[in-house]
N, C-alpha and C positions, 0 to 999 in steps of 0.2 A: 601818478603820487610816488614816494618813494617804497618801499617796503621797510619797516621799522624792525626789521629782524638781522642780526649782522649774520655775514655770509658763512656757511659749512663748505668745508674747512676756511676757518679767518687766516686771514692774510698775514704770516708774519713779516718782521722786516727782511732785509739781505745783509749776508754780512761778507764782506770782499777783504780776499787777502792783497796786500800791497807791498813792496820793497819799500816803500818811501814816502813821507808826507806829503801831503796835497796843499799848495798856498792858498789861504781862503777857506776852509775847510773847519771849521772849531774843533777843537782836538780837549781830547782829555790824558788826563797823564795817571798813572797807577803806582799809589806810594807803601809800605811795607810800616807796619809800626815799628816802633823803636825795640829795641830786644830785650832792654829791663826799665824799669821806671827812673833807673838815673839820668836817660839819656832826653834833653829837652827836645819836645816835637820841633815837627818842620815848621816855620812861618813864611809864606807867599805870601809878599806885597799886603804883608799886615793880619794875614788871614792865619789862624793857627792849623796845622794839618796835623790830626791825632794819627791818621794810618790806620786805625782800628777797620775792621775786614765790613762791608757796607755804610762806613760814613765818606758822602760822597759832599766835596767843599766847593763851591763856586768862588774864584779868585778875578779879580779885574786884573785890567794888563794885557798886552801882545801876546804872552804865553799862551799856554790851555786853559779853559776857562772854568775846567772841572778836575779836582785832585782828587782822587777815589781811593782809598785804605784797604789795603789788601791782607791786613793783618799780621798772619806769621805767616802767609803763603802756602796755607796748604790748598790743594784742590778746591775743599768743599769753600773757601776763603774766596777763590776766583768768582762761583758762582752766584755766592752772595753781593760781592761787589757787582759784578755784570747786573744783576738784577735793578740793585740802587743807581746804578750809571742811569741806567736805560729811564728809569723812574724821572730820574734829577735832569736830565736832558730830556723827555718830553714835558716835563714842567715847565723849562726854561724856555723851551720852544713856545707854548701857550699863552705865557707871561707876554715873551716877544711879539707875539699875533694881536696879543689883546692890545697893546701900547702901540701898534701904528707900523710895528718892524718886519721885516721881511723874512717872510717864515726859513729857515735850514731843514734841510731835509736828510742832509746826511751829518757824520760825525766820524773825527778818528782817531784811535787808539794804541800809541804806538806800545809793544808790548815790551815788558824786562826781558834781560840777557837770562834770564834765571825761570822762566816758563817756558815749561815741558810739553808734550802732547798732554797730558791728562788736566794739567792746568788750563788748558786752548780750549780743550771740550768743556770743561766746567764753566768758562768764561761766555762760552760760546750758548752755551745753556741759558745762565741767568740773563745774558743781552734779549736773547728771541723771546722768553719767557715772563721775563719781570715786568714788560710793558703790555703783556696781553689784559684785552679786557671786552666784556661784555654785557654791553645794555639795548636795551629794547625800547628805539626811540626813534621818532620821525624828522629827529635835529640830526643836522650835517654830523658826522664824527668829529671828536674834536684831533687836532692836529697833532703829528706823530711821528719821531725819528723812522727814515725808512730807508736809508741806510746803515751800517757801521764799517767803518776801514778797519782791519787791523793791521798794522805796519809792523814787518818782520820779515827777515829774509829766509826763514825755514820754510824748504820744497813741500816739506809734508805740511804745512798747514792746511791748506786746504781742502786736502783727503780727510783732515779732521775736522774741519768746519762744516764741510759738507753731512759728514756722520752726524755731527749733534743737531745738525738742522734736521734729519730725518727723524731723530729720539724727538724733540721738541715739537715738531709736526705731529708724533703721536701723543703727544703729551697734552697742546692745545686741540686737536679734535677730538681729546675726549672730555677734556672741558668744555666745547662747544657742543655738542651734546649733551650733554648731564646739564649745563646750564639751560638749554632752552625750554624754555615755561610746556608744561603740561597741555595746556589746552591745543597745542600745535604738536607738541610730541606724544602722538598715538601710537598705538604698535605698527601701526603700518606706515605710519612718517619714519619709525626708526628702520624699518626695515626696506624701506623706498630710498631715504638716504645712505644707508650702507653698501647700497647697490652702486648707489651714485659715483660714490667717493672715494670709491675699493679701489682704481686702478686696473689697468691693462691684466695685470698681471695675477689678478684674484679673480675666481669666477664666485659667483654668486647665486643663490637658488633662496628664494623665499618660498616658506610653505604657509598656506591660509591655516583657517579654523576648521574647514573641510576635510583637509588633509592630516590635520593634527588630528580630530574624530576619527580617521579612518585607521590612523597608523594606533590609538590608542595613549595619547599623551594627555594621561590625566588630570595630572600636577596640573601641565601648563591651560588646560579645561577647567579644573575647579578655579583656580586662581582669576582667572579671564570672562569667568562666566556671571560676574556680576556686573560687567561694562557693556556699557551699548557698543564700546570699540572694542573687536574680539581682536584675539592674540596673535602674534604671528612665530615664527620660529626662523632664523636668520642662517644661512647655509654658508658660510665662506671658505674655498680652498686657494692654498697657493701648493703647489706641488711643481719644483725645478726639476732638471734632468738630473738623472744620480744621485738624488737626494737622498740617502743613507738610514734616516733616522727621522719620525713622524712626531710632532707634537699637536696632540690636540686642545684646543683653548676652550674653556666654557664659560660664559660670561653672564652674570644673572641681570635683564633687561626688563624689569619692573618700571613701567613710565610713568606714572602715580601710584602711590600706595596709601590709601585711607586706613590700613590694616585689615579692612572689611568688614563685617560681621563684629570679631574684637576690635573696635574702631580704635584708633591713635588718641591720644588729647590734640586739642585743635592748637596748640601754642606751637608747634612743633612742626605740624603736617606740611606745612608752604613748603618744607625741604624735601622732602619727598619726591621731588619732578628728579633728585639726583641720584633716586633707589636705582637707577640703571647704570649706575657708573662702573660698575664691574663689564656689564655689557658693552659700555663705550669703549671701556679699557681693551676687551680684547677686538671690535674692532679695529681699532686706530691700531694697535700693535699686530696684526695682519697686514695691514695698509704697511705700517713702516719695515715691516721684515721684507715684503717686497719689493719696496722701493729702496733697499739695501741691497736687492737680489740675495738675500741669503739663500744657501745651500740646504736649508732643513724644509722638509716639506710638514707645511702646520695646516690643521682644520680650524675655522673655529666657529662655535655655535652658540646663537644669543636667543635664550628664551624668551619671546616678549608680552607681556601683557599687563594691562591695570588691574590692579586692584581696586575693588569699588563696593558700594552698597548698595543693594537692590533685591528685590525680591529672588532674585536668580545665583544668588552668591552665595559659596559654599560657606558652610556651616560646623561650628565645633562638634564633633561627635561623629560629620562622617567619615565613613571609608573609602579612602580615592585608590583608582587602579593605574599605576605609573607607567609606562611605555616598558613594556618588557614581561609585564604581569606582577612583581610585586607590589602588595599595598598598605597602604599607609593609614592608620587612626590619624584623625585631625580633631587638635585642641585647643589652637589658639590661628585663627584665619591671620595674621598678622605676621605668621610665620612662613609668610608665601613663597619667599625667595628660594629655599630649600626644597617647597616641591616642583617648582618649574627645573632647577637643577638637575633634580632626579631625573625627569625625563628625560634632559639633554644627555645628562651623563650617562645614562645606557646606550642610550640611541648611539652617543657617538662613536664609544665603543665598541658597539655592535657591528655598527656602520661600518666604521672607518678602520677598527685592527691598529691604534697607535701604539708609539712605544713609550710614551708620557703623556700624562692626562693632568691638567692645570687647570682651575676654576678660581675665578674671581669674582667679592661681590660683595658690596654691604650687608653682611648677613646679620649682628648681632649687637646690640646695644652692648651686650658684656665685655668686645672686645675694647668699645670706648673707655668703660672703666677700668679695664685690665692694661692699656696699654698708652691711653689719653691720643692727641688728636695729630699725631706725627708718626706715629710708628704705625706699620701694618701688623696684622698676628698672622704668622703662617705655621699651617700645619702641614704634617707628611707623612705617609707610610713609608716613605723610603728617602735613607739618609742622605744617601749622594744626590737624590734630586732636590731635597730640601739645601744643601749646601749652593748647588748650582744656584740656587732662586737668589737664596739668602746674597750672596757673592755676587751675581749680575746685577741685585737691587744696588749695591755698594759703589759698583761702577760706575752708577749711574744719577747714584744721589739720591735715591729711597732706601729707606729704612724699614727691616724687617726684622719679628723676631720672633723664632721657633718657639711654637706654645707647644703641650705635650697633648697627644692622642691618648687619655690614660682609661688603662682598659677594664679598671676597675667598674667605670663607668657604662662602657657599652652595653653589660647588660639589659640596663635602662632604656637602651634604644630599641629592646624586645617589646612587642605590641600583645595586645592582649586579646583585642577581637581582629585585629592584622597585624600583618608581618612586621610592622617597624611603626613604633609610637613618633609622630612630626616634634613634640617638643619635650622630651625625656626628661626627669628631674637632673638637678646636678647643674655645674657649672655651664651657663648657657652658652659660650663659644666653642668650649670643648664639647659641649653633647652635640651642637648641630654639627660638628666639623663630622664626628663621630654617625650619625645619620647620614652625611652624604657617603663615609667610606662604605655604604652598605651598597651604594650605586656604583662601585670603582670595580670592580670583577678582579679585586687582588693587583691590579696593575700599579705601577711608579705613578703613586699621585699627590700632586699637592693643593693645597685649600689656601688659598688669599683672603681673609675677609681684611676687609678696607673700609669698614662703616665709620673707624675714626679719622684716617688722613686722607677723605674723597671730600672733603669739605672742608671748608675754611670760611673762618667770618674776619679775617687779617691778611695783610702780608707780614710772609716772612719769607726770605731766601726768593726763589724765584716764583712763590708761592702767591697769587693773591687773592682776594674773598670771591665766594662763592667756590665750584667743581674746581676743584686742584689737579685734575687730570693721572693721580697718583697709580700707580701700577702698568701702565702703560709702557713705559721707558724699559721695567725692570724684564716685562715680559718678551718685549725687542730683544731686549741682550740677552737672554734666555735663552732665545731662540739661535743667537750667533753663539754660545758657548754648545750648543750643539751641533751646528753647520760642519 
């Protein structure tokens, strides 16, 4: 019987670079929008072509089957167009097969002369990710295009495509892991899968609940204590020879979040299968860093737990002792992400002595209110690191907005019965970041709150419904900037 689960990692299409068009292969053409409204839109075989970014038209005749608009020709327009084009091609392929036609598995696309390296990178990202789908089914998968041939004479294109493919693979793996349903995705499953997909250059150690208890990971054990599926800590290391800098990545790995005794409303709880999207991004990022052979040492930690409801659940009013000894007054068991991150941050800093620390988490609903669903919140204790993260995101098509670590609220984090309060008063995203800062030992640190952009309910750009894979490309690009 066929396994209904999609493979992890998903298989993405191949992008080839060729010097000329191949006869018999369906083709697409890129067209820019007119410079001003006074210019009449292009018309081909009676089809009006707007040239707007992402507008794909099917045209009859013997020429290109698809005409895709690239708007003003900005790099981000190419990414949007690549995604829209691959969706249109897959829809046409399915329609051909449904009507008894022969399935084509390749399409070719002649690049405009003005397309530079950044345009090709963005186009490739759109092509690779726009057709991503995750569906658990016993039926055969829908037909999809297997190969896109980019036709151009530039000898630099293969290297650009290879790099874009590695970035897209990181995004896709993050989506795979976050989309996997939580009846499959236990902490043990996530840890075992990370070890399986890591690649030969990444060393993986999985720490079980007995090790966590012996070492004093009180936050992870408290959060995971209500579930019959015990917690894990995933430890991944990539250490190329001669690396001068060391980046520690920490990702929230809550494989399902009921909220615990502070239980969530039922309406949105099904989305909590993606509450480990930060951990997924960290796993995918270190894999991508190793695949690219970047000259920077990277350690990735993912504390994994299921926040469930039972007689052994942790309670509001508990005082939890973290790895390293600091204590937290618990007031809301649904603020579980910061509890597991605190343990991992202290452990990672003491065990590995990194130069930079970055954590990623679907942490607070407050960030969704503040920044919406397409921009990640960036908190940082160091201006240089903040700039590196923001610039890395801009280069790979992920938007970040730096948020303030308002010192006036820092006093709220101080505890009355323990060292710190889990959910101090004040703006939720900021106070959560200030709580995490207590566990970073004064190192250059950035906190990425991705609660908004980690999930989507619709297509936009290269994003599809479900987990978006947000932050993985930024983390790979950040590592590249430190290499």
